[in-house]
N, C-alpha and C positions, 0 to 999 in steps of 0.2 A: 503493499500502499506506502508504504514511503515513496518508494522508487516512481510511483503513480504520482504524485503528487509534485515529489520532484519535476520530474517531465512537465508536467501540467504547466509548474510557473513559467520552466523552459522556455515551454510552447507560448506562452501566451509573453512574456518578453520578447521573443521573437518576433510576434504580433504588433507591439506596440513600434520596433524596428524596422517595419518593412516598408515598401513604398505607399502599400494603402494608407495606414498608420501614420504617415509621416506630420510632423505638427507644421502648420499652418502659419501664417500671422497676421490674416482676415477671416471672420467666420459670414459663410455665404445666409440665404435669407433662409432657407429650411433646415441649417444647425441648429444648435442652445447651447447654452453657457450650462453646465453643468455645476454649481458651487457646495457640491459636499452635502446635499439635504436626510439627515439621518432618518426623519421619518418617513421619508419617501424610499428611503432604500428599504426599510424595513418593510414597508407595504410591499413592494418588489417583489421581496425574498418571499414573502407568505403568496405574494400569488404563484412564484416561481410554484412554490409549493404543491398549491392546488390545479396546476399544469403537472405535474408531473404525477399528480395523480391518476388523468387522463389517461398519459402514454401507460399509465400498470395498469389500464380496466382497456388499454388497445385501442382507445380512441387517439392517438396522437395526431393522426392526416388531420384535425379538426383545432389544433394548434395554430398554423399560420392564421385561419381566419381573424381566430379570437385575438392575437396578439394585433393584427393589420386595425383591428376593430376601436383597439385602444387609443383615442384620440391626446394622450400624454407620451409627448415622443419620450422622457425621459423614463416616465414608468415603464412604458414599452420596451425600451433597450436595454435598461437595468434587468426587468425581466426575465429576457429571454438570456439576456449573459449569465444569470442565476442559474437557470434553467440548463446552458449548454454545459459550466461550469460542471453542478450534478451528474453529469448523463454524462463528460466525460471521466469522470472520475470511476465511471462502471468498466470491468473489465471486458465487456461488450458493447458493439452496438443494440439500444434495445431494439423491441420490434415496435413498427409503426411509429417511425422516428424520421425515416427519407423525406417525406415531405417538410417537416421543420428547417430539418438540413438544410433544403436545396431553399427555401426561404429566407433561410438566415445568409445561406452564401450571397444571395441575391439584394441582402442591405448596404446601402450605403453609412459608412461614418456621418453622423449627423449629431451625435451628443460627446463636447469637447469640453475639453478642461482646462484654465490656468495655471500653471506651476505658484505652488502656496506662498512659497517664502520670497520669490520677489516678482510676484506679479505682471511677468512681463508682457511686451504685445504678442505673445507664441501661447499657440494654443496644441495642446495635446490630444489624441483621441482618449475619452474618457471608458468608449467602450466600440470593437471590433466585432460584431457578428458573425462576418466572416469568416474572420483570422480563425475565433473561437470554433466555430463547424469545421474548418480544414484540422485547429487541434487535435480536436475531437477523434477525428477521422484515423489521424496519423496513430494517435493514442492506441485506439483501437485494430488499428492492421498489426501495431509491434507486438502486442498482446496477443492477436492470431499467430503472428514466427513464435513465440515465444511458448504458447501451445502446441504449436507442430513442434519444436526443438524436443519438448518436453515427453511427448509420446512417443518419439524415434527413440531416444534415447533409453529410453523406458524398454523400449521392444524388442531393440537389436545395438548394444552397445555400440559396438564394432563399428558395426556398419554408418549408424547415425556420426559415429566418430570422423569417419573416412569422407561422408558428407558438410562435416564441421571444417574441414582441411579445405575441401573445394570453396567452401563459402567467400564471401569478400567481407572487410572488414564488418559493416553492419551485421551481418547476417554472421559470422561468430557472435559479435556482442549478443545479440540475440540468443543464440543458442548460451553463452553465458551465465545470460540472466534466467535460464530455464532450469538454469543448474538449482534454485532453492526451491524449487518446486518438485523435486525429483524425493524418494523413500532415500535415503542416509546410506544406505547398502549401494542402489545402484548410482546413486552421486558418489559414491567412492570409489566405487570402480569405473565411471566413464573417467574418474581423475587420474586413477590410477594408471589406464592404457595412456593418456593422453600423459603420461608423465615419463610411461615408456616410450614414446616417440614422438616428441613437439614436433617433428617435421611439421611445414607449413601450418602452423597452430602460431594464429596473431595473437601481437598484446592485448589485445581489445580481450580476449577468451580469458586469457591468463587475468587479466586486472579483475575480472567476472569471478573466474577460480579464485581466486585469493580474498575476496570479499566473503565468497560463502563456507570456503574452506580453506583458509590460511595453511601452510606447513613451508615449513624452510626451501624445501624445492621449490614448491608452485612459485613462492615469490622469488625465488633467483630466475626463473623459467621466464618469469615478468620482465626482471632486469637483463635478464640477456639478451629479451626478444623485442623492448621496449626503448621508443625515445624518452627525451625525459620528460612528459606529462605523466607517463605511465611509469617512470622509476620513481615520481614521487608518492604514487602511489605504495612501488614497492616498500620506498623506505617507511612509510606510515604504518603497512601490515605487520613488516618486521618490527618495528617499535613496540607493537599490539603482542608479540606471541608469548607466550606466559611460558616457555623456555629460553631463559637467558642464555643460555648458552651460546644458542641456534642467534639470540637477536644478536650477541654482542660480536655474532663473528661474522651475521649479515652484514650489519648498521656498519663496523670496523672494514670488510669491503667495501661499503659502498661508501666509504669519504674516498678512496682515491679518484676516484667521476670529479673532478675538477668542480663541474658547471654547482654539482649536486653537494661538495662537502660541507660546505655551511651545515644543511638539512638534518642530514646525516650523522650530523656531530651533533646534534639539537637532540635528534631522536634519543642517540647511543647514553646522553645523559641524562635526558627525562628517564628514560626505560631504566638505567641505570638507580637512581635515584628509588625506584618503587623494590627494590631489588635486596635484601633484606645481607648485604653482604660487607662483610668487615671493612672497617673504617681505611686502614691498608691499601684494598684493594680499589676499595673506590679513589683513595689519593692517587694509586699509582693508574687508574685508569686516565684520571684527569689534570694529573700532572702535566704530561708531556701538550697535552693538547690548549693547559693556559700558558704556557711558558711557550707556544707559537702564534706569534702576534694575527696569524694569518685565521688560526681558529680560535682564538683565546675569547672574543665576546660572542662567537655562536654560544663558545659555555655559556658565557654571565648570561646571554639570553635565555638559554636555559635553565641555570640556575633560577630564575622567576618565576617558574613554570613547576617547582618542586616542592614539596612541602617544606614549612620555614625552617624548623627544624634541622631537617641534612643540608637546607642552602646557608643556614647560620654555622651550625659545625663544622660544616664547609670548609669556610672563609677564613673562623677562627682556626681552621688546623695550617691550611694552607698560605696563610698569609705573608708567614715568613720562615716557613717552609722550606722554600728555595731560594740559596743564596746566591746562586750564579746571576753576576750584577748584570749581565746582558737580558737576561728570563726574569728576572725581580722585579719588572717595572711591568712590563705585559701581567704578571698573573696578579699582583695587584693594582692593579687596575681593572682586569677582568672582574676581580673579586667587588672590587669596589662598585661599577655597577651594575652589579647584579643583587648587591643588597639596598641603591641609591634606585632604582629601577622597580624594585620589590616595594619599596614606600612606607612601610610599615611601622609604627614606633620601635618596635622590637629590632626590626633590619637597622632602623636609625641606630640604635640604642648601639647595637651591635659595631658598626660603621664606625661610630664614637670612639668607643673602648679600644677598639683598632689602631684608629691612627693616634691617639693618647700611649697606648704601649708603643709605637713605632720611634711619637717624641721622645720618650722617657728612656727609649734601649740605651 
């Protein structure tokens, strides 16, 4: 369900950025300026629920005439938009909605809004019914693809995997998304077959695999097959592994990527803070990174995200532990940044204490 709402949100954003939904500086004779009437919005939402009841009763073909009969442009457009969003959240197209979708596809944008903060003389679409109808069809089609892949993998895993290898990037993504709906035994079998022979499996597939069943092997495959945008997902998945040794091994490997080294270092530091390792092991992990000017402030940023007790304890131990003049400045600057950016009274008190000790030593 979360994936569907994310998809709907992205599609609605795309509608606003489409040429049909572009901003304009002058409103036409048939355009209406929408100023956010909360009472009218509630009324339109209530009417949308009544229209949904008609669809559920198999009377969806009546909706275009009912909507056209509404003289208030804002009420008509808002109710139709609310209805289309509700329909788009369904796993498939409800029956008796073809006429509604065709009606929506013909509707021009006639409800506009101004930017709330600037009230500049530019108007943005408040509702784009044609875009919402198109978005709903796209979501339903994507779900059909997922259902087809799920059935295929459930029936013949090996043959389905061969078909996935022949699919394009979007097809492999849909197949990966279908994994979540498979029985655990079937899903694990498909993933094991994929790991045994990863040929022609794209990063879009592996990204879905690591989200539904993350493992060191699948994360490594995603890293190996993907560009930076996919490797970021691999870093995040590695940092979420329960197995600390596996997470550390992967993230230290990922630190070798110059473009994503900072992200890998941050994930490693945050993950290590959750692990009940000794202070000596934690310090051995952090010190070389703090002493490296290229990585020190990645460590500092990561330390702001960990438990205050771990952060302050780390700063207190490492502030003067590293005596090499060429790196002491980097270490202290990074630890100072971590305490300052965290911003709590506890952090500020710890920093004052460390500075005082330094001046009196």
